[in-house]
C-alpha positions in Angstrom: -25.7 48.9 -21.3 -24.9 46.4 -23.4 -21.1 45.9 -22.2 -22.7 45.8 -18.6 -24.7 42.9 -19.7 -21.9 41.0 -21.5 -19.8 41.3 -18.4 -22.6 40.3 -16.5 -22.9 37.5 -18.5 -19.2 36.8 -18.7 -19.5 36.9 -14.7 -21.9 34.3 -14.7 -20.3 32.0 -16.7 -17.0 32.2 -15.0 -18.8 31.8 -11.6 -20.4 28.6 -12.9 -17.2 27.2 -14.2 -15.7 27.6 -11.0 -17.6 24.7 -9.8 -15.5 22.4 -12.3 -12.1 24.1 -12.2 -11.7 24.0 -8.4 -11.8 20.4 -8.2 -8.7 20.2 -10.5 -6.9 21.9 -8.1 -8.2 20.4 -4.9 -7.8 17.0 -6.0 -4.3 17.5 -7.2 -3.3 17.2 -3.7 -3.9 13.5 -3.8 -1.8 13.3 -7.1 1.3 15.5 -5.4 1.0 12.7 -2.4 1.5 10.0 -5.3 4.2 12.1 -6.8 6.2 12.6 -3.9 6.9 9.2 -2.9 10.5 8.5 -2.6 11.2 12.2 -2.9 9.8 13.9 0.3 8.5 11.9 3.2 4.6 12.6 3.8 4.7 14.2 7.1 7.5 16.4 6.0 5.8 17.6 3.1 2.4 18.3 5.3 4.3 19.9 7.6 6.3 22.1 5.1 2.8 22.6 2.5 1.1 24.3 5.5 4.0 26.7 6.9 4.6 27.9 3.2 1.0 28.9 3.3 1.4 30.6 6.4 4.4 32.6 5.2 2.3 33.6 2.2 -0.9 34.7 3.6 0.6 36.0 7.2 1.9 39.4 5.7 -1.4 40.3 4.3 -3.1 39.7 7.6 -0.6 40.0 10.9 -2.0 43.6 11.1 -5.7 42.7 11.4 -4.4 39.6 13.8 -2.7 42.0 16.1 -5.7 44.0 16.3 -7.7 41.2 17.4 -4.8 39.2 19.7 -7.0 39.4 22.7 -9.4 37.0 20.7 -6.5 34.4 20.2 -6.3 33.4 23.9 -10.3 32.7 24.0 -10.4 30.9 20.7 -6.6 29.5 20.9 -8.3 25.8 21.6 -10.7 25.7 19.1 -8.3 26.9 16.5 -5.4 24.3 17.6 -8.4 21.6 17.0 -9.0 22.8 13.4 -5.6 23.4 12.8 -5.1 19.6 14.0 -7.7 18.0 12.3 -8.1 19.9 8.9 -4.6 20.9 8.5 -2.5 18.3 10.3 -4.4 15.5 10.1 -6.1 15.9 6.7 -3.1 17.4 5.1 -0.6 14.1 6.2 -3.1 11.2 6.3 -3.4 11.3 2.6 0.2 11.4 2.1 1.0 8.5 4.2 -1.8 7.0 1.9 -0.3 7.7 -1.3 2.7 5.2 -0.3 0.5 2.3 -0.6 -2.6 3.0 -2.5 -3.4 4.5 -6.0 -4.8 8.2 -6.6 -8.0 6.7 -8.2 -8.5 4.6 -4.8 -7.9 7.8 -2.6 -10.2 10.2 -4.6 -13.1 8.0 -4.1 -12.8 6.9 -0.6 -12.2 11.1 0.3 -14.9 11.8 -1.5 -17.3 10.1 1.4 -16.1 13.1 3.7 -19.7 14.6 3.1 -21.1 11.9 4.7 -19.3 12.1 7.8 -20.5 15.7 7.9 -24.0 14.3 7.9 -23.5 12.0 10.8 -21.5 14.0 12.9 -23.7 17.0 12.5 -26.5 14.7 13.7 -24.4 13.4 16.4 -23.0 16.8 17.5 -25.8 19.3 16.7 -29.1 16.7 16.8 -29.7 17.3 13.1 -32.4 14.4 12.7 -31.6 12.2 9.8 -34.6 11.2 7.3 -34.3 7.4 6.3 -33.3 7.9 2.8 -30.3 10.1 4.5 -29.5 6.8 6.4 -30.0 4.9 3.2 -27.3 7.1 1.5 -24.7 6.6 4.3 -25.1 2.7 4.1 -25.1 3.0 0.3 -21.8 5.0 0.1 -19.8 3.1 3.1 -21.0 -0.2 0.9 -19.3 1.3 -2.2 -16.1 2.4 -0.6 -15.9 -1.3 1.4 -16.2 -2.3 -2.4 -13.1 -0.2 -3.5 -11.4 -1.3 -0.5 -11.8 -5.1 -1.0 -11.1 -4.7 -4.8 -14.8 -5.9 -5.1 -14.3 -9.4 -4.0 -15.6 -11.2 -1.0 -12.8 -13.5 -0.4 -10.8 -10.3 0.3 -13.2 -9.2 2.9 -13.3 -12.5 4.4 -9.8 -12.6 5.0 -9.5 -8.8 5.3 -7.3 -8.4 2.7 -6.9 -4.3 1.8 -4.2 -1.9 1.3 -3.4 0.1 4.5 -3.3 3.4 2.4 -7.2 3.1 1.8 -7.4 3.0 5.8 -5.2 6.3 6.0 -7.4 8.2 3.2 -10.6 6.7 4.9 -9.2 8.7 8.3 -8.6 11.7 6.2 -12.2 12.2 4.9 -13.3 11.6 9.1 -10.7 14.3 10.1 -11.9 16.8 7.2 -15.5 15.8 8.4 -14.6 16.7 12.0 -13.0 20.0 10.8 -15.7 20.7 8.5 -18.6 21.0 11.4 -16.7 22.9 13.6 -15.8 25.1 11.4 -19.1 26.0 10.4 -20.5 26.1 13.7 -17.7 27.6 16.0 -18.3 31.5 15.3 -15.1 33.5 15.5 -13.8 37.0 15.5 -11.5 36.1 12.9 -12.5 36.3 9.3 -11.7 33.7 7.0 -8.7 34.5 5.8 -7.1 35.2 9.4 -8.5 31.7 10.4 -6.9 30.2 7.9 -3.7 31.9 8.1 -3.9 30.8 11.8 -4.9 27.6 11.3 -1.8 26.7 8.9 0.4 27.7 11.2 -1.0 25.5 14.4 -1.2 22.8 11.9 2.7 22.9 11.0 3.2 23.2 14.8 0.8 19.7 15.8 2.8 17.9 12.7 6.7 19.2 13.9 6.9 16.0 16.8 5.8 13.6 13.9 8.2 15.1 11.4 10.9 14.6 13.9 10.0 11.1 14.9 9.5 10.4 11.0 12.8 12.2 10.4 14.6 10.2 12.6 13.3 6.8 12.8 11.6 6.1 9.4 12.3 8.1 6.5 14.8 11.0 6.9 14.5 14.3 4.7 16.8 15.8 2.7 16.5 19.3 2.1 17.2 19.4 -1.6 15.3 20.5 -4.7 13.0 17.9 -4.6 11.9 18.8 -0.7 11.5 22.6 -1.9 9.4 21.7 -5.6 7.1 19.2 -3.7 6.7 21.7 -0.5 5.6 24.5 -2.8 3.3 22.9 -5.5 1.7 21.2 -2.6 1.3 24.9 -1.0 -0.1 26.8 -4.4 -2.0 24.1 -6.0 -4.3 22.4 -3.4 -3.3 25.0 -0.7 -3.6 28.7 -2.0 -5.4 28.5 -5.2 -7.9 25.6 -4.2 -8.9 27.5 -0.9 -9.0 30.9 -2.7 -11.0 29.2 -5.6 -13.7 27.5 -3.1 -14.3 30.9 -0.9 -15.0 32.7 -4.1 -17.3 29.8 -5.0 -19.0 30.0 -1.7 -19.5 33.9 -2.0 -21.1 33.3 -5.5 -23.3 30.4 -5.5 -23.4 29.5 -1.8 -22.1 26.9 0.5 -24.7 24.1 -0.4 -23.9 24.3 -4.3 -20.0 24.9 -3.8 -20.3 21.6 -1.7 -20.7 19.4 -5.1 -17.5 20.1 -5.9 -16.9 16.7 -3.9 -18.7 14.8 -6.4 -16.1 15.5 -9.4 -13.2 14.4 -7.2 -13.5 10.5 -8.1 -13.2 12.1 -11.7 -10.1 14.4 -11.6 -8.4 11.6 -9.2 -9.1 8.9 -11.9 -7.8 11.2 -15.0 -4.7 12.1 -12.7 -4.1 8.5 -12.0 -4.2 7.4 -15.7 -2.7 10.4 -17.3 0.3 11.1 -14.4 0.9 7.2 -13.0 -0.6 4.8 -15.7 -3.0 3.4 -13.2 -6.1 1.3 -14.6 -9.7 2.1 -13.8 -10.9 -1.2 -13.2 -14.7 -2.7 -12.7 -14.9 -2.6 -8.9 -14.1 1.3 -9.2 -17.0 2.3 -11.4 -19.5 0.6 -9.3 -17.8 1.9 -5.9 -17.7 5.2 -7.4 -21.2 5.2 -8.2 -22.6 3.7 -5.0 -20.4 6.6 -3.1 -21.9 9.1 -5.4 -25.5 7.8 -4.8 -24.9 7.8 -1.1 -23.7 11.2 -1.0 -26.7 12.3 -3.1 -29.1 10.7 -1.3 -27.6 12.0 2.3 -27.0 15.2 1.2 -30.3 15.8 -0.4 -32.7 18.2 1.5 -36.2 16.2 2.9 -39.3 18.1 3.9 
């Protein structure tokens, strides 16, 4: 009896700790985006990352997928859209962003994705928003703008900003599209089967862009760095972060699991300072405060 109580207590502590551990791996994708600069071109990295993920998971699910192959034709276009938004777009955009902006900026701006999920859900599924949710959207967008323009009105007037901030902004929007349709489009495939299929389709979507990047912008060399960063991106923010998030949703529910996004700016700042000697400046603190306050208001349940 005592042993069972101890096991239950340990399990509860472990499940709770996942809320703080999972974002470490999720946010590592942004650090990898910066670390890969000069080593692996961004689209090549995104394409290779998801192909590695596909190759790892496919042996475990191919039998079950073959049994459901009749549903592939039915769900193909939905899976392709999800692969394009959640894997191709949300995979390549952060890596492109990392070429010209900081890990700190990326982590704070990317944390805006719940705001777009709220807005897109309201638009596509007629979910009525309360006045405080609209206020939360405005506050979060102000916070991101504050960071993009470095807290200076003169930068806003002259539109002085880093193009990388816009790429990570696009990644947040892409993730929002992926998230709302992943939830609302019912599937005959389980979450692991969908994850495997979307990884493959995301890589296929990226292939023509990979070719363009290689031939006209940044040639890819199949050297140690290429394989090192591709495997790192596949394992830590890919496999481990996905499996942990799936576990979190099972034990604490989707709403609580979604709170992990609040930790991304914190972990992103830590990665930036330790790995890339980035400095936190005043506009980061104020911008992050507005973003997180806005997310809280927009995600809060109102009667």
